[in-house]
C-alpha positions as CSV (number, residue, x, y, z in Angstrom):
1,M,-45.9,-106.4,-19.7
2,R,-47.4,-107.4,-16.3
3,E,-47.8,-104.7,-13.7
4,G,-44.7,-104.6,-11.5
5,Y,-42.5,-106.5,-14.1
6,K,-40.1,-105.1,-16.6
7,G,-36.8,-105.9,-18.3
8,T,-34.2,-104.1,-20.4
9,G,-31.5,-105.2,-22.8
10,P,-31.1,-106.6,-26.3
11,G,-33.8,-108.8,-27.8
12,A,-37.3,-109.8,-26.9
13,I,-38.6,-109.2,-23.4
14,T,-41.4,-111.5,-22.1
15,P,-44.4,-110.3,-20.0
16,D,-42.6,-111.1,-16.7
17,G,-39.5,-109.1,-17.7
18,C,-37.3,-112.0,-18.9
19,A,-35.0,-111.4,-21.8
20,V,-35.0,-114.3,-24.2
21,E,-31.4,-113.7,-25.3
22,L,-30.2,-113.4,-21.7
23,Y,-31.8,-116.7,-20.7
24,S,-30.2,-118.4,-23.7
25,R,-26.8,-117.4,-22.3
26,L,-27.2,-118.3,-18.7
27,A,-25.3,-121.3,-17.4
28,V,-27.4,-124.4,-16.5
29,G,-26.0,-125.1,-13.0
30,S,-26.8,-128.1,-10.9
31,E,-30.6,-128.1,-11.3
32,P,-30.8,-130.9,-13.9
33,D,-28.7,-133.1,-11.6
34,I,-31.1,-132.5,-8.7
35,V,-34.0,-133.4,-10.9
36,E,-32.3,-136.5,-12.3
37,A,-31.6,-137.8,-8.8
38,A,-35.2,-137.3,-7.6
39,A,-37.0,-138.6,-10.8
40,P,-37.5,-142.1,-11.9
41,A,-35.3,-143.1,-14.9
42,G,-37.0,-142.2,-18.2
43,A,-39.8,-140.4,-16.5
44,R,-42.3,-138.2,-18.3
45,I,-41.7,-134.7,-17.1
46,L,-44.1,-131.7,-17.3
47,E,-41.8,-128.7,-17.1
48,L,-43.7,-125.5,-16.2
49,G,-42.1,-122.3,-17.1
50,C,-39.4,-123.9,-19.3
51,G,-38.1,-120.6,-20.9
52,V,-35.6,-121.3,-23.6
53,G,-35.0,-124.9,-22.5
54,R,-32.0,-124.3,-20.2
55,M,-33.1,-127.3,-18.1
56,T,-35.2,-129.0,-20.8
57,H,-32.2,-129.9,-23.0
58,P,-30.1,-131.4,-20.2
59,L,-33.1,-133.4,-19.1
60,L,-33.7,-134.7,-22.6
61,E,-30.0,-135.7,-22.7
62,R,-30.5,-137.7,-19.5
63,G,-33.2,-139.8,-21.2
64,F,-36.4,-138.1,-19.9
65,T,-39.4,-137.2,-22.0
66,V,-40.3,-133.6,-21.5
67,T,-43.4,-131.6,-22.2
68,A,-42.2,-128.0,-22.0
69,V,-44.7,-125.2,-21.1
70,D,-44.1,-121.4,-21.3
71,E,-46.3,-118.4,-22.0
72,S,-43.7,-116.9,-24.4
73,E,-43.6,-118.0,-28.0
74,E,-40.2,-116.4,-28.3
75,M,-38.8,-118.5,-25.5
76,L,-40.4,-121.7,-26.9
77,E,-38.7,-121.1,-30.3
78,R,-35.4,-121.9,-28.6
79,V,-36.5,-125.3,-27.2
80,R,-35.4,-128.3,-29.2
81,G,-36.4,-132.0,-28.9
82,A,-39.4,-131.5,-26.5
83,R,-43.1,-131.2,-27.0
84,T,-43.8,-127.5,-26.4
85,I,-47.0,-125.8,-25.3
86,C,-47.6,-122.1,-25.1
87,S,-49.7,-121.3,-22.1
88,T,-49.6,-119.7,-18.7
89,I,-49.0,-122.2,-15.9
90,E,-52.1,-121.3,-13.9
91,G,-54.3,-121.6,-17.0
92,L,-52.9,-125.0,-18.2
93,D,-55.2,-128.0,-18.4
94,L,-53.8,-130.8,-20.6
95,G,-56.1,-133.6,-19.3
96,E,-52.9,-135.7,-18.8
97,R,-50.8,-136.7,-15.9
98,F,-47.1,-137.0,-15.7
99,D,-44.5,-138.9,-13.6
100,V,-42.9,-135.6,-12.6
101,V,-44.2,-132.0,-12.6
102,L,-41.4,-129.5,-12.4
103,L,-41.9,-126.0,-11.1
104,A,-38.5,-124.4,-10.9
105,S,-37.1,-120.8,-11.2
106,F,-38.7,-119.7,-7.9
107,L,-42.1,-119.5,-9.6
108,V,-43.8,-120.6,-6.4
109,H,-42.8,-117.2,-5.0
110,A,-45.1,-115.3,-7.4
111,G,-46.2,-112.0,-5.9
112,D,-49.9,-112.6,-6.8
113,V,-51.3,-115.2,-4.4
114,E,-54.0,-116.2,-6.9
115,V,-51.3,-116.9,-9.5
116,R,-49.3,-119.0,-7.1
117,Q,-52.5,-120.9,-6.1
118,G,-53.2,-121.5,-9.7
119,M,-49.7,-122.8,-10.4
120,L,-49.8,-125.2,-7.5
121,R,-53.3,-126.5,-8.6
122,T,-51.9,-127.1,-12.0
123,C,-49.0,-129.1,-10.4
124,A,-51.5,-131.2,-8.4
125,S,-53.9,-131.8,-11.3
126,H,-51.1,-133.0,-13.7
127,V,-49.1,-135.4,-11.4
128,A,-49.7,-139.1,-11.9
129,D,-50.5,-141.6,-9.2
130,G,-47.2,-142.4,-7.6
131,G,-45.6,-139.3,-9.2
132,C,-44.1,-136.2,-7.6
133,V,-43.9,-132.5,-8.0
134,L,-40.4,-131.0,-7.8
135,I,-40.3,-127.4,-6.7
136,Q,-37.5,-124.9,-6.5
137,R,-37.7,-122.3,-3.6
138,E,-35.8,-119.2,-2.8
139,G,-32.9,-119.5,-0.4
140,A,-33.5,-118.0,3.1
141,D,-31.3,-115.0,2.4
142,Y,-32.6,-114.2,-1.1
143,H,-34.2,-110.9,-0.2
144,V,-31.6,-109.7,2.4
145,D,-28.0,-108.5,2.6
146,L,-28.3,-106.7,-0.7
147,P,-26.8,-105.7,-3.0
148,R,-24.8,-108.9,-3.7
149,E,-23.3,-110.4,-6.8
150,R,-22.0,-113.6,-8.2
151,V,-19.5,-114.0,-11.0
152,D,-20.2,-117.1,-13.1
153,P,-17.2,-119.2,-14.2
154,S,-18.2,-118.6,-17.8
155,G,-17.5,-114.9,-17.3
156,Y,-20.8,-113.0,-16.6
157,T,-21.9,-111.3,-13.4
158,V,-25.4,-111.6,-11.7
159,R,-26.1,-108.8,-9.3
160,I,-29.2,-108.7,-7.0
161,V,-29.4,-105.0,-6.5
162,S,-32.5,-104.6,-4.3
163,A,-35.7,-106.1,-2.9
164,E,-38.0,-103.3,-1.9
165,P,-41.3,-103.9,-0.1
166,V,-44.4,-102.9,-2.1
167,G,-47.0,-104.0,0.3
168,D,-48.9,-107.2,1.3
169,G,-45.6,-109.1,1.9
170,V,-44.4,-108.7,-1.6
171,N,-41.0,-107.3,-2.7
172,S,-40.0,-105.7,-6.0
173,V,-36.7,-107.4,-6.8
174,H,-34.2,-105.8,-9.2
175,V,-31.5,-107.9,-10.8
176,E,-28.7,-107.0,-13.2
177,Y,-26.8,-109.3,-15.6
178,D,-23.5,-108.1,-17.0
179,F,-21.8,-109.8,-19.9
180,P,-18.6,-108.6,-21.7
181,D,-20.7,-107.6,-24.7
182,A,-24.2,-106.9,-23.3
183,A,-26.2,-106.1,-20.2
184,W,-29.7,-106.9,-19.1
185,T,-31.9,-106.0,-16.1
186,Q,-35.0,-107.6,-14.7
187,T,-37.5,-106.3,-12.2
188,F,-40.2,-108.6,-10.8
189,L,-42.5,-109.2,-7.8
190,A,-41.7,-112.0,-5.4
191,R,-43.3,-113.0,-2.1
192,P,-40.8,-114.4,0.5
193,L,-42.2,-117.6,2.1
194,T,-41.1,-119.2,5.3
195,R,-41.0,-123.0,5.3
196,Q,-44.3,-122.9,7.2
197,Q,-45.9,-120.6,4.7
198,F,-44.6,-122.6,1.8
199,E,-46.0,-125.9,3.3
200,G,-49.3,-124.1,3.9
201,A,-49.4,-123.0,0.3
202,L,-48.9,-126.6,-0.8
203,A,-51.6,-127.8,1.5
204,E,-54.1,-125.4,-0.1
205,A,-53.5,-127.2,-3.4
206,G,-53.7,-130.6,-1.9
207,L,-50.0,-131.2,-1.8
208,E,-47.4,-131.8,0.9
209,V,-43.7,-132.2,1.3
210,A,-42.4,-135.7,1.0
211,E,-38.7,-134.6,1.2
212,Y,-36.5,-131.6,1.1
213,L,-33.9,-132.6,-1.4
214,T,-31.1,-130.1,-0.6
215,E,-29.6,-129.0,2.7
216,D,-30.7,-125.4,2.2
217,G,-34.3,-126.5,1.5
218,T,-34.4,-124.9,-1.9
219,W,-35.5,-128.0,-3.7
220,V,-38.5,-130.0,-2.6
221,R,-40.2,-133.2,-3.6
222,A,-43.9,-132.9,-3.0
223,I,-46.8,-135.4,-3.5
224,P,-50.6,-135.2,-3.3
225,A,-51.5,-135.3,0.4
226,A,-53.9,-138.2,0.1
227,R,-51.0,-140.3,-1.3
228,Q,-48.5,-139.6,1.4
229,A,-47.2,-142.8,2.8
230,P,-47.9,-143.3,6.5
231,A,-45.0,-142.9,8.9
232,A,-43.1,-146.0,9.9
């Protein structure tokens, strides 16, 4: 288990505190629709941090070709229909480029700056000419007004209990998941980023924002800075 990360509940727990069985139960949400709208039809997608394939499988159903990467073999065992690679994101070097590189699940908010920098360098080094990187950010209120909870229509409750500062701009976030027959918790480190800080982190990796895809700014289409089209 990574320092500052832990998880409880039935089944295998990954080094960052994720429970494999829990993530197999979580609803998909609108994320695949957002990716589909931003990606070229039939694109080759490199999905970083795919987990059990919660987004992988809907993207395959939409006609995309997906290479799914995760550091957990237990997670990858749940993925069907995609090429799978067991690796950390920051240590990945496939020697290939893809139409779309996908960095979802708020991974860009990694508490360790070097890990975040490595993730974004991986994004930049694997995106094809004319391609894009799709990144999911935390909402502006993610770390405030806690505790708060959301009841999913399928019947489970997600509760963000606390986000406690642990130094250097990093918070320890504690989340609970309650199902009728089981419960899980996850504790992880996350670094809140303002829009300016986020764009600065992209620039360090040679990327820049081409478009904010959602009104709340949580989904972003980025491209290598040298390939940014000039303003009209």
